N, C-alpha and C positions, 0 to 999 in steps of 0.2 A: 504494500500499499504506499502510495507517495504521501510524503509529509506535507501538509498545507500549512500556510502561514497562520492560520487560526490555531492549529495544534502547536506550532512553534511558540506562539505567544503564551499560550496556556503552559507549555512545558517549561518556558523560561521563567514565567511568574511563579509557578510552583516550585521550581529549583530554588527560588530565593525565599520560599516559605511566605509569599505574599498571598493575600486574599484579592479577589477582584476589586474590592473597595480601596485596598492600599495602592494597586496599580492606577486605578481611577484617579485617585487623589494625586498621585505622583504626576501623571501626565496631564491632568486638568480635564478629565472626562467623568461622565456619569458612570456608575457601576453597571447600569443598564447597557451602556455603549460598549464597555469592555466585554461584557456578555455577548452582545451581538457580534463583536470582532472575532472572539473566540470560537463562536458556534458557526462562523462563516456567513452570517446573516447580513453583515455589513463590511464594506470595503473602507478602510480608513483613508482620508485625504492625505495628501503628501505631508503636510505639517504634522498631522497626528502620527503617521508612520515614523517619521523622524523622531518625535518625542517617545514613542514607544521604544523604538531601537535604542535611544539613548538611556532611557530608564532601564532597559533590559540587558544593557551592555552588549548589543548584538549589531552587526553591521546591517544597516537599513537595506543593502543590497540582498542579503539573505532573506529578509521579510518580503521585499519586493518580488524576488524570483519565485518564492513560494506562492505569493498571492497570484502571480500570472499563471502559474501551474494550475492552481485550484480553480482559477476562472475559466481556463482552457477546458478543464473537465467538465464544467457545467454549460459550457457554449455549444449549441447544437451544431452539427455540421452544415455548411453553407447550402447544401442541397435540400436541406429539411424545409 
């Protein structure tokens, strides 16, 4: 199974022992927004992705690549 950015955010947050609320406060989001990002229901804007990467001490390129991969999996083929 390919790792998605949503799973990566959750994995990095949990590795720090942070709750969704702690991450949300750290990056200036609501807990509900963090939940939506972690479940793949929301794609963060560039500024939010940068703040997430900084807070989680992860290169933003790693998150961006995972988001692209997860979006490609949900995008129907052009012929549909």
